N, C-alpha and C positions, 0 to 999 in steps of 0.2 A: 504607202501603200496598207490598207489592212490586213490585219494578219488572222484567218479564219483559227475557228479554236480548233485546240488541239485533241486529235484523235486519242483514246486511251491507249496506256502501252499495251505491246504486244504480246510481252510475257509478262503476267504478273503473279505467277505461282499458279492460279486459278485454272488455268486452262485444264487441268488433271485431273482436278477434281469430279466425283461422278456428277450425275444431273440431278436436281431435288425435284421430288414428281409436283404437279402443279406451280412450281413457279416461273411465270412467264419467259420466254426466250429457252426452257430447259428439253421444249419437246422436239414433236418433229417438226425440222425447217421449215418445209412447204408451207404452213400457215404463215410463218414469218412475211411481215411487209415492211417494206421500206418507204417513204414518204417524204418526199421535199414539197411545203410551202410557202413559194417566192411569193409574199406578199408584198403590199405598199411598203409599208414600214419594218420589215424584218424578213427573213430567210427561218424559216420551222424545219427541222430536221429530222424525224422518229423514224425507230424501228417500233412495230406494233406486232404481237402474238396471237394471231385468230384462233388458237387450238384451243377446241371443246375442254372441258365443258365450259371455261372462262371467255366463250368467246362474246356473250352477249357486251360486256362489260368493257370491250377491246384494252385489254392489259398494255400497258407501254415496257420497252426493253430496255430501249433508252432513248432522251430524248432530249435536244439542245437548239440553241437560239443563236442565228449569225445577225448582228445588230449594224443591219444594213439598208436606210431607207432606197430602193431603187425609185421610189417616187419623186425623194428630196435632189436626188443625183442629175433629174432630167432636168434641172432650172440654173441657167447661170447665175452663180452667187453677189456677182455685181448688178446684173442687169436685169437681173429675173427672169429673161427669158426663156422659154425652150428649148431644149438642147437636148442633141443625141446622149444616149448615156455613154460616157467615157469609157475606150475601152479600158482603162487600168482596171475600172469598178466591172467590166466582164471576167476580165481576168482573175479577178478576187472575188466575184463568182465562180468561174470553172474550178481555180482554184479549192473553194469550201465543198465543190460536189464532187470532185476527184476523193479527197480525205472523207468526204462521207459513204464512197465507194467504198473504202478501206476497212470502215465501221460496220458497213454491211458486210462485207466478206468476214471478217473475225468473227462477225456476229452469226453467219451461218444464212442470211438471206441471199436469197437465188438471183441474179442479174434482173429475169425476166416479171421480178417482183418487185423491182423497186421505180419509182413513177414518180417526175417531174413535175408539179402543177401549176403553174405561174395566173395572175389575176389582172387585175385594174391595170398595172403598173407598166407591166411586160406589154398588155393587148394596147395600149396607148402609145407606148413609146415611138420615137420617131426612127430607132434602129432595131424596132422587135424583131425584126426578120435575119438582122446579123446577128442579135443577141440569141435567136432560137438556133441559128445555123451555126453558130458557135459552141454554144453548147451540146449542140447534140454531133458535132463533128469531135469534140474533145473528150465527151464522156460514152458514147456509144448511147444514149438513154434516149428516146423521142419525147421531147417536149410536150405536156398539155397544154395551152393555153385555155384558159374558158371563157368561152360565149359570156356575155352577161347575164344571161338567163339561166345559163347553166351553175355560174359563180352562187347566183340566188337558190338555186337549187337544190346544190350541194351545201352551202351553209344552211338549209334550211334541216335538210338530211343530220348534219351535225347537230343541232339543237334536239330536233328529236332523240340522238343519241344520249342526251342529255338529261332526260326525264322517264320514268315510266309511263304515264299517261300526262297529255297537257294538252290543250286547247285554246287558242286567242291568236294573238298577232305577232309575227314574228317578223327581228330585223336585225341585218348583220352591220355593225360599221368598223370597217378596215378604214386604210389609210386612203386611198384613194378613192372607195364608193361606197356606197349605202345604198340595202337591198331590202324591201318589203314584202311583204306574203302574209298568207293567215295559215293556219297548220291546226291540226286536230288527229291526234295519235291515240289509239282504242285496241286493245286484245290483238298487237302488232301489227295492226291495218293503221297504214298513214295515209292523210287524207288533207290535200293540200289544194290551193288557187287552181281550176282550170287555165288559168294565165302564167301560172308560174308566178314569179317573184318578179318584180319593177327593181330596176336599178337606177341608181340616180349619183353622179360626180361628185358627190357631198361626202366623202369618207374626211376623216379626220386631220390629217397632213395636207389636203385638197382645199377643205372648207378652213381654215388656218392660213394658208398661200391667199387663198380668197378675199378673206376678210381683212389683211396685210394691206392688200392691192387697192381695194375699196377705200380705205384711207391715204394711202400714198397721193401726195401734192392738194389733198383736198380740206378744206376747211372744215372744221366741226360740224358744222350745220350741212354741208355737201355731203361728208363722210355716213352722216347717220340719215339721210334721203338716200343715200347710195344702200346702206345695210336696209333700210326698211322696202325697196324695194326686192334686194336679197331675198327679203323674210317672205314676202309675199311669192316671189317664186317658187321658192321651198313650198309654201304653205299650200298653194293651187296644184302643184304636182304630186305630192302626198294625197293630198286631200281626191285629186282625179286617180288615182292610183286605187285609193283604199276602194271608189266606185267601180272603176276594172276589175277588182281583183272577185268580186261577186260574193262578199264573206256572208254564208250560211245565215238564214234567217234566226235559228236558234242561238247561233252565237252572238248576235246581234243582239237578239230578245234577253238573253244573259247579260250582256254589257251595259245595256239601257238600265236594267233592272237591282243590277250590282254597282253600277256608278263606274263603270269604266270596262276597258278591256285588259284583260292581263297581257304583258308585253314581256316576249322572250328575248332577250339579248343577247346576242353576241358580237364576236371582234374585237381586235385588240382596244377602238375609241370607247367603246361600251363599257368594257371589260375593264379598261381604266376608271369610269364612271362609276363602277359597281366597286371599286376597290376605294377608291374615295370614300364613300356610302358608308365600307365598312371601318374606316378607319374612325369617322366619326359616331360609329357604335362602340368605336374602343378604346375613346378618349374621355377625358372628361367628366369621370364617374360612373361610362358607360362600360360594358363589359361582356362584348358580343364573341360567343364562347367560340366557335367556328372560321377559320381565316381560310376558307377555302368558296373561292367563288362559285363555282359549280355548285347551283342550286340553293342560293345565298338570294334572297327577293328584298326590296325595300319598297315603303308604300308609296303611295303617289307625293304625299304631303313632303316626302324628304326626295325623291326624284326628282321633283320639279323645283326642289329647293336649289337653284343655282346659282344663286347667289354665295350661299355660305359656303359649297363646294368649290367655286371661283375662288373664293378667301381660302379656304383649308389650302388650295391648289397653292394660289401666292406666300400662302407665308409659314407655313408647316416647316420646319427643316427635314425631315425624312417623313416620307410616306410609304409604309410596305404596298411593294410591287406596283409603285408609281414611277418609274425612269425619269429623266429630266424633259427628254422629248415628249412623253406621256403629257408631263403636267406642262407643258407649252404648249399643248393644244386642247387642253380645258378650256380655253375659254370658245374656242371655236365647238365643242363636242355641247357645251350649256347654250349657246346659239342658235342649236340646231333641235336640242331636247323643249329648248321654249317655244320653237315654234311647230313642234311637235305636239306640246299639250293641248295648241287652239288649232292643230289640224284634225284630230283624228276626231269624230264623229263619236259622241258620249265620253270623249277624255281615257284617260290611262288609268285603272282602279289600282295595280299595283305592275313593280318590273319584277324579273326573274331573270337573273343574268346565268348564262353558260358558258362552259369551259369547249361546247363544239364547237369547230369548224368546219378548215376544207378537209384537214386531216382526219374528222372523225366520219366527215359526211362520205368521205369517199368510204372509209371502211365501213360505214352502216350499213351501205349502199350495196354492200359482197352479202349483207346477211339475206338468209330468207326469210318470209312474216314468221314462222313458227320459233325461232332464236330470237328474230324483233319483240316478239310478246312476253321472253322472260325477264323477270322483275332483276334490275340491277342489284339490290340487297341479296334477295336472295341466291343468286347465280354467282355471287364474292362470298357469303358465307357457306357456300356446300362444299369449300376446300375442309372447314374445321369438323362437319357433320360428323356424326358418330351412327355406327351400323342401324340401328332401330330410328333414326332419326323421324321418320312418318309415327311410328306410334308414339313418340316424342311431341310430337306435334300437335297427333289428336288429342293426348293429356290436356295438351297445353291450350286449345282449343273448345276441351270440352270443360273447362275451369268458366268459360265465357257463358253466361244466361242467354238461351234462344232469344230472340226478339218477338215481343209482344205483338200481338197484332193490330191494325190500326195505325193511327200517327202518332209516332212518336213523343211527339211534344206534348200530348195528352197523358204521359207515363210520368212525368215528372221527371227522375234523375234515371228512374230504371230504362234505359238504351243506351247498347255498346256505341262509342262514339264511329261512324262511318272512316272515318279521317285514319282510323288506325286500320290500315290493309292486315289481309291474312299474312301479308309477306312478310308484316314484321314480327309478325307469330313464330311465323318457319324460319325466320332468320334467327331470332332468338333460341329455336331447337337446335340449328346449326351449331351455335358459337355458344350457347348457356354452358359446355366443360373445358373453353380454352385455356379461361382461368385458376381452373381448381388447381393446378399444379404449385399455385403461387399461397404465401404463408397470407394469414389475414391482414398485416400490413400493408399487402400490395394487392391484393388480389380484385378488390372493390376499384382502389384507384386507377387501375390498368385497364380495367372495365369501362369505368367511366371515360376514356380518355382514347380508348381504341379505333372510335368512328370519327376524330376528328384530325390525330395526332399517329397513332397505333398503328393496327395489322389493316384498317380497314381506311385508313385516309385518302390513300391515292386509285380509292375504287372512282371508277366515272361512271357516271350516270344518278348517283344518291341524291335526292335534296337532304335540306338540315333539318326539314323535321324527321324525317327518317333516320337521320344520324343524332338525333337528340334521342330520339324512341330508344332507340337502340341501347345506345350508351345508358340511360337512365335505367331501363327494363335490366339491363345487365348488371350494373351496381349493384340494385333491389335485390337481384340472386343470392350476390354473396354477404346481404344484410347491410350493407352499407359500412363496412367496417373499415371508417379513412379518416385520419386525419383533417383536423380543425383547415389546415389551408386550403383543403379541397371544396371548403361548403360553398365559396363565393362561385367556384365553375359548374358547382352542382346546380346551384340557384340561377345562373345563367343558362344552361342548356333547359331546365324546366320556363322561362321565360320565352324559349322558343313555340311553347305549346299551349294548349288553353290549359285550364286548369284540370279540367273533366279526362284529359287525355294525359296529362303529370300523375294524374289520381289510380289510371289504371296502370300506368307501366311499374306503378308500385305496388301493385296486385297483382302483376303477373310475373313480376319476378320473385315476390312470395312465394310461387306458385312454383315457378320454375328450381327453388331451391329445396321447395319439398318434394318434388319428382327427382330430384339430385341424390336428395339424399336415401330413396329407395331402389335408385336407379343409379349407382354409382358408376358403372362404366359406359352408360351411358347404351346397355342393350336390356332389350325386353321381350322377353319370351312369350312368343304368340301364345302359346299353346299352356303357360301356364304364370299368366301377367299377375303382377302381386297386388295391381289396384286396378279401380275405374275411377272418372270423377264425373261427375254432372253436377250442374250448379240452375240458380234457380232465383228470380226476383222476389223482393220480398217486399210488403209493405207495412206503416206502422211500425217498424222494425225497432230498437234499442230501447233502453229501462224507461222512458215515457212513450214510446210509442209512436215518435214524433221523427223517425226517419225511415227513407228507402234505403232498401240494404238488397245483399245477394248472399245468398247462403248459399258455400261450399261442401257437396257431399261428396266423403270419401269411404270408396267402398271395397273393403276389405275383405276375401273369400272367407266364408263362416269353416272355419275348422275345430271338429271337437278338442283336439290338442295342438298347440301350436306352439313347439320349442320356441320358434320366433317372436313371439310375442308382437305381432306386426302392427297389431290394433293398438296394443298401448302404446308403440312406439310411435304410432301416427299422434296419437293424441298429446304424447309428450310436445309436438310442435306447434298443434293447437292455437296454441296463445300467439306464436311468432305473425302465425297468418291472420288473428284477429285482430291485432293491436293494428292493421293499414286500418281498420275499421273506426279505430277511436279518432274522437275528433279532435286530439288534439295532434293525431298525424294527419290530419287532410291537408289540403293543400290551397298556399293563399296567403297575401300576410295576415289574414282575419281567419285564418282555414274557413274558406268560402269552397270547398268544393271535397264533397267523399261521401262513400257508402260505410252503411253497415257492415260488418262484415262477421257470419255466424257459420261459422265450422260444423259438420257434425259426420263423425267416424259410424261408419253401420257394417253390420256384417251379413251376407246375405248368401245363402248357398252357392249360386250360379253368378260368378264376377260378368258383369259389361266386357263385352271383349269389343 
């Protein structure tokens, strides 16, 4: 008999401590949600807090997984014949659910805010009705068995919750089934196929069993013939689904022009594949710096290298976040990936992995369009903002020269990369004071790790690119005072970005440092601001006049008698800013990318506000 996970101690001495403002689970209990996701490979229990202002990032209060495969329990271990879910297993499930109700009570979740959702394994069980009735009678909670179409839709919403903006094909690979659709999200509006999602019985566990059955009692030639027949079946089904999904013309045209569709992947089967790819990028001389699956992406060449990933699964002693059960399903996932690579018109450009699933989809479904519109990075960092964060953000944005008219490609390097969103700048304004209480020995290092293992590591919905950008810009804001052992980690974060993006993080970090020195409390008096900033593009910069550059103009209120000597104090920091533009400080192994930086301090009668 399986023993369900232990619930937390009822009295750990913490119950009488005051609530911490902003900490998930510490606010109004009406926002708490208890979700049970009864999947084919395991049962996931979670309590989430949808309190504003953090609603968009679906904060987790408590989460754990019960390692029970409802799919595997439906097959006789000797004959392989499908059987009803054993009553002992049903009793184990009920016990786990009752213990979760205790946890929900301890955390303050209202009974009417607890939901039990089931998918393929429950839907297709021989004794599905018995399972449902037993659970409902024992727990008092109605069990919701998602139809195939609803499972695909909810899974797609879970993926949408994992990104700020996205557009591409969407797939969810569970234990019993897999779903496919397309989706586009922009400005809080989610657009998906009018046909919903197509679901097929090709889940990781189901396909593992089917492939094993194909080989049972057959010669190698007969087995291969059967595998080829299955390949054709899967390929035909996915190709037919692709055409019926009515993929938008602009999405198809972009896929044709860019060498394939972005493929957004969720579900345990695909996440296991993602962790294999992550392992590949962290071993044998590779040092990928972020070990969070949500937001991780892999190019087509790596995603479709099934033989290499199968070899890793077979021979590696331990693989981060890949259980023995997942490892055993890798050949089936590899089989599916091989078929997909040839079935989808225009191919796969890259794979983007998501944590979002049924839990995230159900919660995201509750949010209104205005909340969905919010950027996860900006929402998550808002907790750390100072009183004048909007004025600080404006100063940072003003340090970026305005776009020149016409085609950016005709202006050399004199254009700001569109891939650096204003949300990253606002997140910098929110967090640029967090680590200033630390010493020089630790401030830059703590800032560098803040988005991968520090205070923002658990935030849902942030891409690895945005995590790398914010980490690097915060590290630069503290002048990069780090011990040598951390240089490799910094270099690996830079590898996630383009050279251009990485250089701008250095520049913006130094601007943030300057702003911090002038406003150490983060408070800007709108009636008497100390400085203003503006920036211009420069041609023929540098001693030889052969570089593009940026001129940063720091405007100080002109005064006949300034006992603070503010202009002089700023000029003392000019050298730090201008060093970013020195060629030896440029980005790349051969210092390929950078801009010349010239800082000019001017005194004017009226300060631009």
